[in-house]
C-alpha positions in Angstrom: 0.0 0.0 0.0 2.7 2.5 1.0 4.4 2.1 -2.4 1.3 3.0 -4.3 0.8 6.5 -3.0 2.9 9.6 -3.1 4.4 11.3 -0.1 1.7 14.0 -0.2 -1.1 11.4 -0.5 0.5 9.5 2.4 0.4 12.6 4.6 -3.3 13.1 3.7 -4.0 9.4 4.5 -2.2 9.6 7.9 -4.1 12.8 8.8 -7.4 11.2 8.0 -6.4 8.1 10.0 -5.7 10.3 13.0 -9.1 12.0 12.7 -11.0 8.7 12.4 -9.1 7.2 15.4 -9.7 10.4 17.5 -13.4 10.2 16.9 -13.6 6.5 17.9 -11.5 6.9 21.0 -13.5 9.9 22.2 -16.9 8.4 21.6 -16.0 4.9 23.0 -17.5 4.1 26.4 -16.1 0.7 27.0 -12.4 1.3 26.5 -12.2 -1.9 24.4 -9.7 -0.8 21.8 -8.6 -4.2 20.4 -9.7 -3.3 16.9 -7.8 -0.1 17.0 -4.7 -1.9 18.2 -4.9 -4.4 15.4 -5.4 -1.6 12.9 -2.3 0.3 14.0 -0.2 -2.8 13.9 -1.3 -3.4 10.3 -0.5 0.2 9.2 2.9 0.0 11.0 3.8 -2.9 8.6 3.0 -0.8 5.6 4.2 2.7 6.6 7.3 3.9 8.4 6.9 3.7 12.2 7.2 7.5 12.8 4.0 8.0 10.6 2.0 6.1 13.1 3.6 7.4 16.3 1.0 10.1 16.9 -1.8 7.6 16.5 -0.1 5.3 19.1 0.2 8.2 21.5 -3.6 8.9 21.1 -4.4 5.3 21.8 -2.1 5.2 24.8 -3.8 8.4 26.1 -7.2 6.7 26.0 -6.0 3.7 27.9 -4.1 5.8 30.5 -7.2 8.0 30.8 -9.2 5.0 32.0 -6.7 4.2 34.7 -6.5 7.8 35.9 -10.3 8.2 35.9 -10.6 5.0 38.0 -8.1 6.3 40.5 -9.8 9.7 40.7 -13.2 8.1 41.2 -11.8 5.7 43.8 -10.6 8.7 45.8 -13.9 10.5 45.3 -15.8 7.4 46.5 -13.9 7.6 49.8 -15.3 11.1 50.4 -18.9 9.9 49.9 -21.2 9.6 52.9 -24.8 8.4 53.4 -25.9 12.0 53.5 -23.6 13.4 50.8 -23.2 10.9 47.9 -20.8 11.7 45.2 -22.5 12.0 41.8 -21.4 9.6 39.1 -18.9 11.5 36.9 -16.2 10.4 34.5 -13.7 12.2 32.3 -11.3 11.4 29.5 -7.9 12.9 29.7 -5.8 13.5 26.5 -2.5 15.2 25.6 -3.7 18.1 23.5 -0.4 18.4 21.6 -0.7 14.9 20.1 -4.4 15.0 19.0 -6.2 16.6 16.1 -7.7 20.0 17.1 -10.9 19.4 19.1 -14.0 21.5 19.2 -13.6 23.9 22.1 -16.8 26.1 22.3 -17.4 27.3 25.8 -20.5 28.3 27.7 -21.8 28.8 31.2 -22.5 25.6 33.2 -25.1 25.1 35.9 -23.5 25.7 39.3 -24.0 22.0 40.4 -22.2 20.7 37.3 -19.5 23.3 37.6 -18.9 22.3 41.2 -18.7 18.6 40.4 -16.1 19.3 37.6 -14.1 21.5 40.0 -13.9 18.8 42.6 -13.0 16.2 40.1 -10.2 18.5 38.8 -8.9 19.0 42.4 -8.8 15.2 42.9 -7.1 14.8 39.6 -4.3 17.1 40.7 -3.7 14.9 43.7 -3.4 11.8 41.5 -1.4 13.5 38.8 0.8 16.0 40.7 1.6 19.3 38.9 -1.1 18.6 36.2 -4.4 20.3 35.7 -7.4 19.7 33.5 -8.7 22.1 30.8 -12.3 21.1 30.2 -13.8 20.9 26.7 -17.4 21.6 27.7 -18.9 21.0 24.2 -17.6 17.4 24.0 -19.3 16.1 27.2 -22.2 13.8 27.6 -24.9 13.8 30.3 -27.6 11.4 31.4 -30.7 13.3 32.4 -34.3 12.7 33.5 -36.9 15.3 32.7 -40.0 15.2 34.9 -42.9 16.7 33.1 -46.5 16.8 34.2 -47.7 13.7 32.3 -44.4 11.9 31.6 -40.7 11.4 32.5 -38.1 11.5 29.7 -34.7 9.9 30.1 -32.0 10.8 27.6 -28.2 10.6 27.0 -27.4 14.0 25.6 -24.5 16.3 24.9 -23.5 18.8 27.6 -24.7 21.7 25.5 -28.1 20.1 25.0 -28.4 19.5 28.7 -27.4 23.0 29.6 -29.9 24.6 27.3 -32.9 22.5 28.6 -31.7 23.2 32.2 -32.4 26.9 31.6 -36.1 25.9 31.3 -36.2 24.4 34.8 -39.1 25.5 36.8 -41.0 24.2 39.9 -44.1 26.0 38.7 -46.0 23.6 36.4 -49.0 25.9 36.2 -47.1 28.3 34.0 -44.7 26.3 31.7 -41.3 27.8 31.5 -40.6 29.9 28.4 -37.3 31.2 26.9 -36.1 32.9 23.8 -33.1 32.3 21.7 -31.6 35.7 22.5 -32.1 35.2 26.3 -30.4 31.8 26.1 -27.5 33.0 24.1 -27.0 35.9 26.7 -27.5 33.8 29.8 -25.3 30.8 28.7 -22.7 32.8 26.7 -23.2 30.1 24.1 -22.9 30.3 20.3 -26.3 31.0 18.8 -25.9 28.1 16.3 -25.4 25.7 19.3 -28.4 27.1 21.1 -30.6 26.7 18.1 -29.3 23.1 17.6 -30.1 22.2 21.2 -33.6 23.8 20.9 -34.2 21.8 17.7 -33.2 18.6 19.5 -35.7 19.2 22.4 -38.5 20.1 20.0 -37.8 16.8 18.3 -38.2 15.0 21.6 -41.5 16.8 22.2 -40.1 18.5 25.3 -40.3 22.1 23.8 -42.5 23.7 21.2 -41.9 26.9 19.3 -44.5 29.7 19.4 -46.3 30.1 16.2 -47.0 33.8 16.9 -43.6 34.7 18.3 -40.6 33.1 16.4 -37.6 32.2 18.5 -39.7 31.7 21.6 -39.9 28.2 23.1 -42.1 26.8 25.9 -41.9 23.5 27.8 -44.5 21.1 26.5 -45.6 19.9 30.0 -48.5 17.9 28.5 -48.7 16.1 25.2 -51.7 16.8 22.9 -54.5 14.5 23.8 -57.3 12.9 21.8 -59.4 15.9 22.7 -56.9 18.4 21.3 -57.7 20.1 18.1 -56.5 18.3 14.9 -54.5 21.4 13.9 -52.6 21.5 17.2 -51.9 17.8 17.1 -50.7 17.9 13.5 -48.6 21.0 14.0 -46.9 19.4 17.0 -46.2 16.2 15.1 -44.8 17.9 12.0 -42.6 20.2 14.1 -41.3 17.3 16.1 -40.6 15.2 13.0 -38.6 18.0 11.3 -36.7 18.8 14.5 -35.9 15.1 15.1 -34.3 14.9 11.6 -32.2 18.0 12.3 -31.3 16.8 15.8 -30.0 13.5 14.5 -27.6 15.4 12.2 -26.5 17.7 15.0 -25.9 14.7 17.4 -23.7 13.1 14.8 -21.5 16.2 14.4 -17.8 15.6 14.7 -15.9 16.1 18.0 -13.0 17.5 15.9 -12.6 20.9 14.5 -13.1 21.0 10.7 -10.4 22.2 8.4 -12.4 25.3 7.7 -12.5 26.1 11.4 -8.8 25.6 11.8 -8.1 27.7 8.8 -10.3 30.5 10.1 -8.8 30.3 13.6 -5.3 31.1 12.1 -6.4 33.2 9.2 -4.4 36.3 10.3 -1.2 34.3 10.6 -1.6 32.5 7.3 -2.6 35.8 5.6 0.5 37.5 6.9 2.8 34.8 5.6 1.1 34.6 2.3 1.1 38.3 1.6 4.7 38.6 2.7 5.7 35.8 0.3 3.9 37.3 -2.7 5.4 40.8 -1.8 9.0 39.5 -1.7 8.9 36.7 -4.3 6.4 38.1 -6.8 3.5 36.3 -8.5 3.3 32.5 -7.9 1.1 29.6 -8.9 -1.0 28.2 -6.1 1.0 25.0 -6.0 4.2 26.9 -5.2 2.5 29.0 -2.6 1.2 25.8 -1.0 4.7 24.3 -0.9 6.4 27.4 0.5 3.7 27.8 3.2 4.5 24.3 4.4 8.1 25.3 4.7 7.9 28.7 6.4 4.8 28.5 8.7 5.9 27.3 12.2 4.5 23.8 12.7 3.7 23.5 9.0 0.7 24.4 6.9 -1.7 21.4 7.4 -4.2 22.1 4.6 -4.7 20.8 1.1 -4.1 22.8 -2.1 -7.9 23.1 -2.7 -8.4 24.6 0.8 -5.5 27.1 0.2 -7.1 28.2 -3.1 -10.4 28.8 -1.3 -8.6 30.8 1.4 -6.8 32.9 -1.2 -10.2 33.5 -2.8 -11.3 35.1 0.4 -8.2 37.3 0.4 -9.1 38.4 -3.2 -12.5 39.5 -1.8 -10.6 41.5 0.8 -8.5 43.0 -2.0 -5.3 41.9 -0.4 -4.2 39.8 -3.4 -5.5 39.1 -6.9 -5.5 36.3 -9.5 -4.1 36.6 -13.0 -4.6 33.4 -14.8 -2.7 30.6 -12.9 -0.8 33.2 -10.9 -1.6 34.9 -7.6 -0.1 38.3 -6.8 -0.3 41.4 -4.6 -2.9 43.9 -5.6 -1.4 47.0 -7.2 -2.8 50.1 -5.6 -3.3 53.2 -7.7 -1.2 56.2 -6.9 
């Protein structure tokens, strides 16, 4: 296999292998990584060992994480009493420098959850001296029970889905809790797209419903429509739930890793600076040469494909920083 692909294709293949492995390790709940071990052994036979080293570190991280989590929870269990039980809580610890970039959106957590995470982190520092945890809130999972007037719903959801529905918590069942997208974004300091995705999920679960008269306003559906409800109400609820469920399924399957577009955007200023400097000093160049030079001069390398670079340079053309002349890219000449 290794003789059939070029060096550039090999780099792309290894990068994709790291991404797939990262997804599987982070989503796994049983820590049974025999398939992954066999897979890496197979690739080590076909590629140079150093190509697979990062993947091996990722797998070692996952296995070590299980051991550390068990040690932390063992210590936490000793603090538990009949009157103060320790909530069930687990974490996966990884070495961020050896993994593909992970999603890192932040938001405000409920006080109870924040306190649990803080105490876990303190115990972790006792187990791993001089180490501390940096939490990636958006990648967490939570088991929750929602007690509504006519039913109880149990779900395994993402942290952000749980945090959004928690904002609807109310002890007053006479007046179902209502919230707006804007209020949730402000209160949780959460990205609006994430808030909307969470609301869509809960509409699909028939926990929330969106107001027909006031868009972006959502209310807890304490009681499901009954046989006596109007046909229009029942149909509207069913249609909204079906559409939301389809969207929610897509959101739930979203990657734990940052996309190439996200990574490119995160470092846009740095890459733009290098690119403009190169074209200023070296003159017009074809995209392939720009790509090669960026890989050499950018600290840590330029981890994007030629097509992604061309798309990025297209954005710089819109900003009038550079221009394209046939196959060449060059600095925009400003009129005197």
